[in-house]
C-alpha positions, 0 to 999 in steps of 0.5 A: 281618280285622284290620289292625295299623300300628306307629309310633314307631320311629326313631333314639335314643342309648343310654340313651334311650327310645322309645314304640312304638304299634300301631293295630288296625283291622278286626274287632278284637273277635276279638283276644285277645292282642297282642304285640311281637316284634323282628327284627335283621338276620340274626337270628330273630324274637324275642319281646318282650312280650305282653298279654291285651287283656281282663284285661291279663295280661302276659308278657315276655322275661326279658332285657327285663323291667324296661326294656320295658313293654307296655300298651294303652288304650281306643282299641284301641291297643297300646304298648311303652315302651322305656327304657334302650335299648341298641345290641343293641335295634336291630331292626325291631319288629313288632306281632302279634295273635291270636284263639285263642291258648292261655290259658297265657302260656307260649305267647304267645312263639311267633311262629307262634301269631299270626294277624295282623302289622303291617309293622314299625317300625325302631328304631335305637339308637346308641352 
């Protein structure tokens, strides 16, 4: 089993920045790809970014590329750096991980591919 715990969400004014963290525990050696998704009220869960834990290959939602950056460290922690935040970025942000997802990054944006999910952290951007 793998457990994921997100942190770092909160209130921020438009144009500001936040860094989200996702701490992974349990059988983390089984994790291949980790990702961030977000879900706003009344909306479907939306892909944000993903990273291959071993070779650091990344994939981004096109509309977010340039403002958001996904990266990891050696302590099994995943991060999402969010800059130039906009009110439309307001959502619950979820960390996800997968053991056997396709090596083709086009598959990494599909929420139903992921085996493990955190409980989410709220990000609210005020105007």
